[in-house]
C-alpha positions as CSV (number, residue, x, y, z in Angstrom):
1,M,-58.3,-34.4,30.8
2,A,-58.0,-36.2,34.1
3,G,-60.4,-38.9,32.8
4,M,-58.1,-39.6,29.8
5,R,-55.1,-39.9,32.1
6,T,-56.9,-42.3,34.4
7,R,-58.0,-44.4,31.5
8,L,-54.6,-44.3,30.0
9,S,-52.9,-45.2,33.3
10,T,-55.4,-48.1,33.8
11,A,-54.8,-49.4,30.3
12,V,-51.0,-49.1,30.6
13,L,-51.1,-50.9,34.0
14,L,-53.4,-53.7,32.5
15,A,-51.1,-54.0,29.5
16,A,-48.0,-54.2,31.7
17,V,-49.5,-56.9,33.9
18,L,-50.7,-58.9,30.9
19,L,-47.3,-58.7,29.2
20,A,-45.4,-59.6,32.4
21,V,-47.2,-62.9,32.9
22,P,-46.1,-64.5,29.6
23,A,-42.6,-63.0,29.9
24,C,-42.1,-65.1,33.1
25,S,-42.2,-68.3,30.9
26,S,-40.8,-67.1,27.7
27,G,-38.9,-70.3,27.1
28,T,-35.5,-68.7,26.5
29,D,-33.9,-71.2,29.0
30,D,-33.3,-74.1,26.6
31,A,-33.0,-77.4,28.5
32,G,-30.8,-78.9,25.8
33,G,-28.2,-76.2,26.3
34,G,-27.7,-75.5,22.6
35,P,-29.1,-72.7,20.5
36,E,-32.2,-73.2,18.4
37,G,-31.9,-74.1,14.7
38,G,-28.7,-76.1,15.1
39,A,-26.4,-73.0,15.0
40,T,-23.3,-73.2,17.0
41,P,-22.0,-70.3,19.1
42,S,-18.6,-68.9,18.3
43,A,-15.8,-70.4,20.4
44,G,-14.9,-68.3,23.5
45,A,-18.1,-66.3,23.4
46,P,-20.4,-67.9,25.9
47,G,-23.7,-66.1,26.1
48,S,-23.0,-63.8,23.1
49,K,-26.0,-63.0,20.9
50,V,-26.3,-62.4,17.2
51,P,-27.2,-58.8,16.7
52,D,-30.9,-58.3,16.0
53,I,-31.4,-57.3,12.3
54,S,-34.8,-55.9,12.9
55,E,-33.3,-52.7,14.3
56,G,-35.7,-52.1,17.1
57,I,-38.8,-53.5,15.6
58,P,-40.3,-56.1,18.0
59,E,-42.0,-59.3,17.0
60,E,-45.7,-59.0,16.2
61,P,-47.7,-59.4,19.4
62,T,-50.4,-62.1,19.5
63,G,-53.1,-63.2,21.8
64,V,-53.2,-61.5,25.1
65,E,-50.3,-59.2,24.3
66,R,-52.0,-58.0,21.1
67,A,-55.3,-57.4,22.9
68,A,-53.6,-55.5,25.6
69,L,-51.8,-53.3,23.1
70,L,-55.0,-52.5,21.2
71,A,-56.8,-51.8,24.5
72,A,-54.1,-49.4,25.6
73,L,-54.1,-47.6,22.2
74,K,-57.9,-47.5,22.3
75,A,-57.7,-45.8,25.7
76,V,-55.7,-43.0,24.2
77,D,-58.1,-42.6,21.3
78,P,-60.6,-45.2,20.0
79,A,-59.7,-44.4,16.4
80,L,-56.2,-45.6,16.9
81,A,-57.3,-49.2,17.2
82,A,-60.1,-49.1,14.6
83,D,-58.0,-51.1,12.1
84,A,-56.3,-53.6,14.4
85,D,-53.7,-54.9,11.9
86,K,-52.7,-51.3,10.9
87,A,-52.5,-50.3,14.6
88,V,-50.2,-53.2,15.4
89,A,-48.0,-52.5,12.3
90,N,-47.8,-48.8,13.2
91,A,-46.9,-49.7,16.8
92,R,-44.1,-52.0,15.7
93,Q,-42.7,-49.4,13.4
94,Q,-43.0,-46.7,16.1
95,C,-40.8,-48.9,18.4
96,A,-38.0,-48.5,15.9
97,T,-38.3,-44.7,16.2
98,I,-38.5,-44.9,20.0
99,N,-35.6,-47.3,20.4
100,G,-33.6,-45.5,17.8
101,G,-33.8,-42.1,19.4
102,G,-35.8,-40.3,16.6
103,N,-38.4,-37.7,17.1
104,A,-41.0,-40.1,18.5
105,V,-43.7,-37.5,19.0
106,A,-43.7,-36.3,15.4
107,A,-43.4,-39.9,14.2
108,A,-46.4,-41.0,16.3
109,Q,-48.4,-38.1,15.0
110,S,-47.5,-39.0,11.4
111,R,-47.8,-42.7,11.8
112,F,-51.0,-42.9,13.8
113,G,-52.8,-39.8,12.5
114,S,-54.3,-39.1,9.2
115,A,-55.6,-36.1,7.2
116,G,-59.0,-36.6,8.7
117,H,-57.9,-37.5,12.2
118,Q,-54.8,-35.8,13.5
119,L,-53.2,-36.7,16.8
120,T,-52.4,-34.0,19.3
121,E,-48.9,-33.8,20.8
122,E,-50.4,-35.0,24.1
123,Q,-52.0,-38.0,22.4
124,A,-48.7,-38.8,20.5
125,K,-46.8,-38.7,23.8
126,A,-49.5,-41.0,25.4
127,V,-49.1,-43.5,22.5
128,N,-45.3,-43.5,23.0
129,E,-45.7,-44.0,26.7
130,V,-48.0,-47.0,26.0
131,L,-45.6,-48.5,23.6
132,E,-42.5,-47.9,25.8
133,R,-44.3,-49.8,28.6
134,T,-45.6,-52.7,26.5
135,L,-44.4,-53.4,23.0
136,C,-41.1,-51.5,22.8
137,T,-39.5,-52.9,25.9
138,S,-36.0,-54.2,25.4
C-alpha cells in the first residue's frame, strides 16, 4: 500500500511540475490589448469574461500535459491508461463532476471502472486527487 502511495505521489508531483511549466507562458496576455476573434468586450466591464459553456470540462490536454496525465493515471492502476483516448475523455468528464460538486468517488468508479475491472474506493479517490492537481485545476 505504501508503494502505491509513493508512486502516486511521485506521479502527481511530476504531473504538477510538467503542467506548471507551460502555464507560465500560456499566452493569455495579449500584446494587442484586444480579445481574440475580434469580439468586443461590453462597455464598462473591463476584465470581465464570458461564462465558460463547457461547465467544468477542461480542454483536451496535449503533448506533455497529456503524457503527464496518462502517467499519473497509470501510477494509480495501469489499466486506467490502457486506452489513452478513453482515459483522457473520462478524465475530462470527471472534472465536470469534481468541479460541480457531485459524488466524485462513485463517478470515478463508474467512469474509469468496468464490469471486468472495478475500481476500489481508494483508487477512485486517487484518480480524483490526480485530476484535481492536474487537469481539473481552475
